N, C-alpha and C positions, 0 to 999 in steps of 0.2 A: 796527335792533332785531331781536331774536330772535323767531321765530314762536311760541315757547312762553314761559310765565312761569317764570323761573328762581328757584328758592328759595334755593340756597346757592352762593356764589362764594368760592373760596379762591385766594390767591396765595402760592406758596412758592418763595423763591429757594434753589437748591441750589448756586449759585456766582455769581461776578460782583458780590457785595456785600462791602465790606470788603477788596477786592483788585482788582488789574488783571488781567483775563483770566478764563478758566474760566467763561464766561457760561452759565448754565442757569436757566431759570425755569419753574415749573410753574403752569399756570392750570387750576383745577378748577371746572367749572360743572355743578352737580348731580352726575350719575354719570359725566360725561365728563372725561377728563384730557388736557390738551394741553401739549406741551413746546415751549418757545421756546429754540432754540440748544442746542448740545452742544459746548462749547468746552474748551480746555485752557489751562494756565498753565505758564510755564517756571519751573524751581525757583529758590527763594531761595538765598542764599549758603550758609546752614547746612545745606542739603539735599545733602550730599556724595554724588556719584555718581548722583543722581536725574536721569533724562532729562526727564520731563514730569510734570505734576500734573493729575489729572482730578477731576471731582466724584464724590461717593459716590452710586451709583445704587440704594442699598438700598430707598429709599421707592418708587422707580419699579418696581423688580423685584417688590416686595410688592403693587403695584397695577397690574401689567402688563396685566391684562384690561380695565382702564378707559382705557388709553392709546389715543386715537383718531388722533393725528397728532403728528409732529415738524416744527416750522416753523423754517427757517433764515433769519436776517436778511441774512447776507452771507458771503463766501467766505474770511474770515480764520480762522486756527487758533483764535482765541479764541471763535469761533462754531461751527466745524465739527470741530475737532481731535480731540474725544473720541467722535465719532460711531461709529467702528468698535467701540469698547468698549461703548457704549450698546446698539448693535444686537445684540450678543451676549447681552444681558440682556433686551431688550424688542423685540418684533416689532411694528413700526408703520410706516405709510407716511410718507415724508419729502417735505416741500414746500419749494421754494426757487426762486429765479430761475434762468434758463438757465445763467449762469456759475457760480453757487453750487452748483447740482446737479452740474455737470461737475467742479468742484474736489472736491466731496464724493465723487463716484465715483472720482476719481483717488486720493483718500486711502484709500478702501476697498481699491482694487487694490494700492496700495503696502503696506498692512497685511497683505494676503493673505486678505481676507475672502471666503469662498466662497459663503455663502448668498445667495439672491435677495432683493433689497430693492426695494420699490415706490417709485420716485421720480416725483414729479409736478412739472413745471415750471409755475410761476405767474408772473404779472406784475401790474401795478397795476390791470388791469381784471378780474382773476380774482375770482370770488365762490364760495367753497367752502361748501357747505351740510352741516352736521352735525345730529344729532338735537336738540341743545340750543342751538346757536349757528350764526351765519354768520361767515365769516372773509374779510376783504378786505385789500388791501395798498396801500401808497403808496411811490413811489420817493423815496429820500433821497440826499444827497451825502455820500460818504465817499471814502477813498483807494483804493477798489476799486470798479469799476462794478457795476451791477445790485444795489445794496444796497436793501433794503426795510424799511419799517416795517410792523407788523402790527396790524390792528384786529380784535378778537374781539367781535362784536356780541351782547350779551345783552339781556334784557328791561329791564335797568336802564340801558342805554347801552353804549357801546363801551369795552372794555379795550384801550388803545393801548400798544404797545411800540414805541418810536421806532427801535430798532436803534441803531447807531452813526452819528451824523449831525453835519453842520454845514450852514450856509447860505453858499453861494458863488455870487454873482451871475454870475460868469464861467464857471461849470460848464455843460457842454453834454452833450447826448445821454444816454448811460447813467450819467453822473455827476450830472445835474441833479436838483434837488429838485422834486417836484410840489406846490408850495405850494397850488395851487387845490384839489387832492384833500384835503390836510390840512385846509384851511379848511372843506370840505364835511363832513368827519367831525366837526369841532368844532361845526358848526352843528346837526348831528343829535343831538349830545349825547355827551360823553365822560364815562363813569362813573369810570374810573381811568386815569391816565397814568403809565406806567413810562418814565422818561427817562434817557438817557445822562448820566453825571456826571463823566466823565473829566477834562474841562477846566473844571470848575465854579469853580475858584479863580482862573481867568484872566479879568481884566476885558475888556470890549470884545467885538469880533467876532474870530473866528479869521481870520487873514490868508488872502487868496485864493491859490489855487494859481498864478495867473498871475504872482505876484511871484517864486516859485521858478522858474517857466518862463523868465522874463526873466534871472534869475541864472544858470541853466544855459546859456542861449544866449550870454550875454556871456562866460562862462567858456570856452566852446568857441571863441569868436572870438579870445580872447587866448592860448590855449594853443599852444605851439610843437611839443611832442612828443606822446607818448601821453597820452590822458586816461583816468583810472581813476575811475569814479563808484561810490560806495558808497551803498547804500540797503537797506531791508528788502525781502525777497522779496514781502511782502504788499502793498507800496505800488505798485500797478499804474499809477497816474497818473504817478508819478515815472519809472517805466520807459518809459512812453509819451513823456514829455517828453525823455528821453535819446535815444530813437530818432528823434524829430522833429528835435532839434538836430543829431544826427549826420548825418541826411539833408541838412539845409541846409548843413552844413559839409563835405559830401563825404567823410565818414568811414564806416568799417565798424565794426560792433558785434559783440563776442563777450561771452558771459556766463559767469560762474564761480559754481558752486553748484547742488546738486541741487534745492533748494527753488525757486530762481528759474527754473531750467530747466523745472520742472513748471508753474509759473504762466505763464511765457511761452508754452510750447507749447500749453497748454489755451486761454489767452486769445486767442492768435493764430489758432488753429484755428476759434474761434467768432467771430473778427473783433472782439473787444473790445480787442485790441492790434493796431494796423495799422502795417506797414512794408513796404518793397519787399523782395522775396526776396533781391536781391543785397546789401542792406544788412547782413544778419546773416551772420557767418562763424563757423567753429569756432575754438577756441583754437589748434589745431594749424596754422591758416592765417595766424596773425598775422605770422609771419616773412616772409610773401610780400609784405607791405605796408610802406611807409615809416612811421616813428613818427607823423608828423603825419596819417596816414590811419586811425588806429586809436582806437577807444573800447572800453574794457572795463567791463562792469557787474559789480561785485563785490557779491554779495548773500547773504542767508541769513536765519536767524531768531535771535532773542535775541542772544547774544554772538558768533555765527558771523562776522559781518563784521569784528569786532575781531581775532579770532584769525587770519583770513585776511590782514588788513592787516599784522599783526605778522610772520607767516611770510614774506610777500612782502618786507617791509622787511629782514628778517634773512637774505634770500636762501635760504630753506629751502622755498619753495613748490614743489610738484611740477610746476607748469605754467608759471608766470610770476613774475618777481621785479621789484622796483622798480629802476629805473636812473636815472641823472642826467638831469634834464630832464623827467621825468614830472610831470603835473599830477594830483593826487588831489583829487577833489571830493566832500566828505562832505555828503550832502544830508539826513540825518536828525538829529533831536534825540534824544539818548540817553534811555532811560527811567530813572526813579529808581533809583539804585544802579549805573548803568552809566557814569556820567561818568568815573570813574577809568580804566576800560578805554579810553574815547575819548581822553583826554589822553595816556595811555601810548602808544597807537597813533600819535597825531599826532607825538609826539616821535621814535618809531622811524622813521616815514616821512621826517621832516625830516632825521634823521641819515643816511638812505640817499640823500638828494639830491633828494627829491621836493618840488614846490611844492604845499603843502597848503592847500586852500580850504575853509572851513566857513561855514555860514550865519551871518549877522549875529545878534548877541544880540537885536537889536531886531525881528528878523523870526522869529516863531515860527509855522510852518505845521504844523498838526495835522489829523488826520482827524476831530477831535471839536470840537463847538461850545463856544465860550467863553460868558461870562455873557450877553451880548446875544443870542446864538443861542438859548440856553436859554429866555430870556424870550420870544423870538419864538415858539418852539414852544408855550409855555404859552398865549400869546395866541391862537394858531391853534386849539388844542385846547380851551381853556376847561374844564379837567377839574373834576369835583366832588371827587374824591380824587386824591392825588398820592403816588407812591413813587419816590424817587431810586434809580437802580440803576447798575451798571457803574462802579465807582470804589472807591478806598479810603475808609475811614470818614470821613476829614476832607472828602473830596469830597462824600459823601452829605450831611453836615451843612451844608456850604456851599450845596449845591443846595436843601436844605430851607429855608434862610433866604431864598434867592432866591424860592422859591415863596410864602413868607409875604409878602415885599415885593410880590408880584403878587396879593395879596389872597386867597390860598387859606388858609382858617382852619387854625391850627396843629393843631386836633383832627382835621383831614382829611388830615394829612400823616403818612406811616408810613415810618420809617427801619428797615428790616428787616435782620437778620443772617441768615447761612446757616441754614436750617432753621426760621426763624420762619414761623408761619402767620398770614397776614392774611386774616380771614374776614368776609364780608358775609352777614348772616342776620337776618331779621325787621326789615329796615330799618336795621340798624346795622353799621358797619364797625369791627372791632377786632382787636387781636392776641389770638388764641385759643389759643396754645400753641406747642409746638416739636416737630419731628421730629428723630430722630438723623441727623446728617449730618456731613460733614467732607471731608478730602482723601484721595484714593487716589493713592499714589506709584507711578510706573512706572519701573522700573530694568531696562533691557534687555527681556527677554520676561516678566519678573516683574511681575504686576499686583497691587499691594496687599500683597506679601509683605515689603516693607520698611516697618517701623513705627518708632515713637518709640525703641524699645530699640536697633534696628539703627542708627538715625541717631545716637543717643547714643554708641554704640561707635565709629562713624566719626568723630564729633567728637573723642572722646578720642584716637583714633589720629592725627588731624591735629594735635593740640596737643602731645602728649608722646611719641608713638610707642608701640612695643610691645617687651616683653622676653619672649623665649621661654626657658623653663627645661626642659631635657630630661634625664631620669634613667632609667636602666635598672636594675631590681632583680632579684635572684635570691631568690625567696621561700623556696626550700628552705634555702639557706645564710644567709639574712637578711643579705645583703651587697649593696653597690652593684656591679653588673656593668659599668656604663659610665656616664661622666659624673661629676658634673653638668656639663652644657654650658649656658652662658648666652649667648644670641644677642640682639643689639640691632638693631632696625630702627626708624630714625627717632627714637631716644632719645639715644644718644651715639655718637661716633665711637670705635670700640673701641680703635684703636691709640693714641689720646690719652687713654684712660681705662682703661688696663690695671689700675691699682691698684683702681679701683672694681669692675671685673669680677672680679678675684681675691677681693675681700672678699665679693662677691655669691656666688661659687662656694663659698667656705668656709662661708658662712652656710647655703646650701642643703644642703651635705654634712652639716653638723652636725644640721640638722633631720631629714633623712632617716635618718641613723644612729641618732638618738635614738628615732625612731618604730619602726624595724624591729626594735629590740631587744625591743619588747613582744611578748607571745605572739600577740596578734591586733592587726593594725593596719589602719586604714581609709584607702583611697586619698583620699577626699574631704577628710578631716581633715588629711592631710599637705599636700594642695594648698592648702587654706585657710591653713594655718600658713605655708607658703612665701610666699603672696601677702601676708599681713599683715606678716611679718617683713621681706621685701624692700621692701615699700611704705614701711615706716618708715625703713629704711636709706637707700633712694634719695632719699626726700624730705629727710632730714636732710643728705645730701651735696650734692644738686643743686637742691632746691626744685621738683622735677618729679614728676609722678605718671604714669608710663607704664602702659599696660595690661600686666598680668603674666599670662602664660599658662603654667602648669606642665603639662608632659606627662610622665607616669610610665608606663613600659612594664615588662613582666614577662617574664623568661626562665626 
């Protein structure tokens, strides 16, 4: 419990609800503001050219004087990926476990962040005291070690954020859940539970990691040539399993990918990833060993593993390519929308002569809890109020129904969208309004400079291409000095559409000549007429609508 009586409590999700990734939640207690996670999301298919998506920090920037702390639940990009962008707007101390803090610091260094940031390493025995609340932590099981749940203790009870979790009885050490600590928090009284919903639609318990460990070990025993293991760079438990299996099989391990190298280097330095020094080799050393002595970990984020697999299968990878007799072990389940990339990669690998092994459809090993895990968390915490988080909207709805089945009243369950304010005041919890929020798109070094209009243009370019119309005018003689020249990019192949290009050129010439005969003529009106007339002609002939860009110069 808090040492003071708290009058107002607000919960505002800025990301992580109605979507997978980009986790960020604001907890306001009286005049103090706490941030839980600062994650990123990888772009959807229609976000052409976008690198990553981060939350909108406008509300935090407007209230930066109230921000007391940033708490990080674990070291994945969906929890720490937007931290450099946040710290440019808000100056606040950052709290996280030893590994999470180390990965967050590595991310700041990679970004080129120069300012000093106060980092505090916490663990499940830590008790952080603030003016309005106390904050404690409990260890959870996830695909990365040192993952924490967070309990913000108010005078009404604890606000508990589970982080990303599952229950795995075979998990040990930094991967194990502290169920006893969770039960103690529940016994003292949980006011509000914010719980991970990613696998809320999946019945039963999430399969134990020991099942995959056995699958990896048996694959290593049966492979005759090189073994190439694909996984996400964030899945540290899978990487540990590969190193363990390689050691038992007497093989050496090399890794491909900047993201996995960063994670492996940080985790091994802190001894969260353990292996003998002689087990790991550089890619350049592979040729020094027989094929049956080598394991390659191919990893990355989002769609990177698929792209690397395809380039290796097509013999275009800069370092290593697929050869007859290779065994490719795909250990991850693709996220929604990525299945097509996986099947295409498997086909290319098989065509190149590799033996491709994927996880059985009956074995789904995730870092997130399924329905029985979610029920167990509710039973441990016994919350008065409940808010499903971290999942698409259908996941949140399903999780809410599970909470109802666990006898949490429907009136005490809040399904919030990004920007919704869930407020407790005068003994009542309710939706009290909204703040303006959304997505900030990162393209290269540009932060937020690509919006809906730019994305619309990119979508149009991807669909029907672009047509450039270049004309040079002599204003004094009112004649065309050069052109018109019609240039097609992504619209039609010019050599096979000469007649269409000639018609377009003739149309543009007639429009320009007609306009320049006037005593005064306006550039913008000529351009608009060219667009309208060409658009009509091209759609009539091709049923396509390319982007038309008239360029008029004057000499």
